[in-house]
C-alpha positions, -999 to +999 in steps of 0.1 A: -711+515-379-674+515-368-663+547-353-639+572-368-615+567-339-602+537-357-589+558-386-557+566-370-537+573-401-565+573-427-562+597-456-582+608-486-589+580-511-567+582-541-584+581-576-566+565-605-576+556-640-600+527-643-577+514-671-561+493-644-592+471-645-587+445-672-623+437-678-658+444-666-686+420-672-722+416-660-708+389-636-686+415-619-653+433-620-623+412-631-588+419-620-555+411-637-542+376-633-509+373-614-478+373-635-460+349-611-469+327-582-465+340-547-473+329-512-511+332-508-524+359-484-559+355-471-580+386-479-608+395-455-636+420-458-663+433-434-696+442-450-719+466-431-751+449-440-772+478-425-764+497-457-748+472-481-758+438-495-733+410-487-736+400-523-716+430-532-685+409-526-694+387-556-687+416-580-650+414-573-633+385-590-599+377-605-598+374-643-592+341-658-589+320-627-626+323-616-614+331-580-629+357-557-608+387-546-619+381-510-614+348-492-634+358-461-665+380-459-679+390-425-716+398-420-713+428-398-728+424-373-748+404-348-747+414-312-742+400-277-771+415-257-781+414-220-816+407-207-809+416-171-799+380-162-778+366-190-763+372-224-782+363-255-776+366-293-793+394-311-797+395-349-810+429-361-834+432-390-808+436-417-787+407-404-818+385-404-827+396-439-792+386-451-795+352-434-830+345-447-819+355-482-790+331-481-796+318-517-789+353-531-768+369-504-745+340-491-745+310-514-731+330-544-701+339-524-696+304-511-699+289-545-670+310-557-649+301-527-654+329-503-660+319-467-689+337-450-686+345-413-710+360-388-693+388-369-703+393-332-702+427-315-711+442-282-742+463-279-738+488-250-757+466-225-729+453-203-725+418-218-694+408-236-670+379-243-648+388-214-674+388-185-693+356-186-699+348-149-694+310-153-682+285-178-719+274-182-729+309-193-701+310-219-712+277-232-749+287-234-741+317-255-717+298-277-744+273-284-768+300-295-742+314-319-732+280-333-769+272-339-772+301-362-740+292-380-752+257-386-788+266-395-777+290-422-747+270-433-722+298-426-684+291-425-676+305-391-676+333-365-657+366-361-653+381-326-652+419-321-651+429-284-663+465-288-691+485-273-699+460-246-697+487-218-687+462-192-702+469-158-733+485-172-767+471-159-749+456-130-729+432-152-695+420-141-661+434-152-638+414-175-620+385-159-592+362-170-611+330-178-642+343-196-629+348-231-610+315-231-641+297-219-662+312-247-637+305-275-632+269-264-670+264-261-676+280-295-650+257-311-666+227-295-701+237-308-689+247-342-667+217-348-631+217-362-639+228-397-655+262-391-634+293-389-629+315-358-614+349-363-605+377-339-607+414-345-580+422-320-596+449-299-611+453-264-606+435-230-608+401-246-575+406-265-557+410-232-572+378-218-564+352-245-544+331-221-556+320-186-557+290-163-585+278-186-562+275-216-550+295-246-576+310-270-552+308-299-554+270-299-590+275-312-586+307-333-578+305-370-569+342-376-564+375-358-559+410-372-551+446-365-583+466-359-569+502-364-577+513-400-550+531-418-523+515-397-499+486-401-492+468-368-492+433-355-519+423-330-506+407-299-522+373-296-499+348-279-495+317-299-507+330-333-481+326-360-476+354-386-491+332-412-524+335-394-522+372-385-529+404-403-510+436-396-527+457-423-561+473-417-579+491-446-611+510-447-621+512-483-637+546-479-608+562-459-575+547-471-555+560-500-544+539-529-507+546-520-513+534-484-531+502-496-502+494-520-476+500-492-494+479-466-500+451-491-463+450-500-453+451-464-476+422-457-458+401-482-423+413-471-430+406-434-446+372-439-481+380-426-509+357-438-539+380-437-549+413-452-580+428-435-604+454-451-637+470-441-668+485-456-666+474-492-695+490-512-710+489-547-695+524-550-660+514-539-634+525-565-623+493-582-588+507-586-584+506-549-591+468-549-569+464-579-540+481-560-544+456-532-545+425-554-516+437-575-493+443-545-503+411-528-494+392-559-459+408-558-464+434-586-464+472-584 
């Protein structure tokens, strides 16, 4: 689970009347249709599959238009592990259950238009995206990740450079070329139509440009990792239309803050609104506040 250190400005969740929800059906929770067209903002959500089904996302739909509230859903999380010699992909029991149950956990989201990505996270063993010793090592790990994406017909990969503990178990320290090697290899193995997103935290974020190239050439989106804050991540070459400044934890962000950050997102021209830890128990009014503000209504 993500650590509380990320909740820099988080506050108690506000509770408002569920009268804001226009309809509730067995198929899910339906939200008010926009009154006027506005520039589309990509909505992203991380699902902690250790305690929540990915299919929870399906319950949140927009009334009348048969569109999902969330455009991107991340399976959180697979890991980059270390076996004493090299990095390898680790899928814990719950991640594997989610993948194997694709017909009930993944396909319903995809049929409604939500892209499903596999999120990758460090695992306290010393291996990370920023310390592959050689280009070959980066390519080898990228091939493992892409194999899972293709096998389970996922829509892409999300990169989260946390908890790697670089240097542990005699692993190397981050260096300037590793992350670019990895992103370029991942794009090559995934192909041009899969998504690559960056949770902008950790040593990799400071190494997106090197003599090996610019990682932003192969990334689709990047976003702020600090929940309860609104700040642009610094990824050279990423336009605002592919960047998210808002970061919402559904369990620790107030309705007022959600509304404010969504309105700021529209005002400032950002193209992504990132959220974390949606649950069956999440107050629908919080999600309503996001969709209403992103559609230009208050």
